N, C-alpha and C positions, 0 to 999 in steps of 0.2 A: 536434439532436444533443447528447448529453451528454458532458461532459469528466470523465475519470477520471485521477487521479494515482496511479501505482504507487509503493509504498513498501516498504521492508524491507531485508534484509541483502544485501550484495554477494555473499555465497556463493551466492545464487540468481539471478545475472545471466542465465544461459540461460533460466530460467523467465520472467523479465521480458520478454525479447524474444519468447518464445512467446506470452505473454499479450497483448503489444502487438499482434501480428498478429491473434490471435483477436478481440480487442476491436474493432480497426479494421474487421475483416470484419463485425462485428455493428453497425457504424455509430457507434462511440464515437470521440471525440477522446481520445488517450492521451498522457500525459506520463510519460516514463521519466527517472529521475535522470540529470542531465547527466554525472556522473562515470562512468556506465556507457558513455557514448558518447565523451567527451573526457577525457583524463587531466588532472586538476586537483587541487589541494590539497583535502583533506577539508573543511576549514573553509569554503572558498569554495563547494564543491559543496553542502554542507549549507545554507548561506545561500540559494543559488539554488533549492534544492528547497523550502525553506520559503516562499520568494517565490512559487513555483508554487502551493503549497497555499493561500496567502493570496489568490490572484486571485479576483475576484468571479465569474468564469465557471466555476469548479470546482464540479461537482455532487457528487463523491464521491471517497473514497480507497479503494484496494484494497491491503490489506496482504498481501504475498506471504509466507505463513507455512508453509514446508515443514518437513520433518524435518531437524534439524541436530545433529550429534554425538549421535544417539540420542534427541533431544528432539522429540517430535511437535508440530506446529503452532507451531514456534519463532517468537518475536518477540523480537528483540534490542533493545539500547538505542536504536539509530537508529530502527528501526521503531516502537518504543513512543513515542519523542519525537515522531515525525511523526504518529502516531495521536492522541496527546494534543493536539497543536496543531490537528489536524483537528477533534477534538471541541470544542475551544475556539472554533474558527471555525464551528461548527455544520454541518459537512459530514456527509453520510451516510458511514458507515465500514463497509467490508466486509472480512472475512477470507477469503482464498482457500480456506482449509481450515476447521478447527474452532477452538474456543476454546483458547488456550494456558493451561493450568491454573494456572501461577504468577500469572497476571494475571486469572484468571476473575472475581473479584469486581468489579474495575474495568470489565472489558470488558462484563459483563452490565449493570452500572449505567449505562454509557455507551451502551447499546443498540447495540453493535457487532453486525453481522449476519454469522454464519459461513455461507459459501457451500457448504462441504464439497465443493469442487472443481467445483461446478455453476454456470458463468457465466450460465446462463439464469435464475438467481434474482436477478440484478441488476435493480433497479427503476428 
């Protein structure tokens, strides 16, 4: 079984839980940010989530990048920080949708894989 950590904006919370169910049905172990489950201070929640990304048994990150405020494939500060840490930890990194154009150069250089909504493309 592979372990995937979901990352991204709180604005997409319903999508996180939809993806968690789909991925579990596909046989993955899934980590959702604790702050989406239990109310806690942002600093504590961020540290806990980075701890999850840092664990040796994590195979990949899935960045939930939906449209936000008219920006397609949005990746905010939180999602990008998690993505960058995952890159540093040499995790495979997937985008749920396509490349977020403001970060295109980095995302391509870091070999981030856009799924374009198709979870069957997870390797």
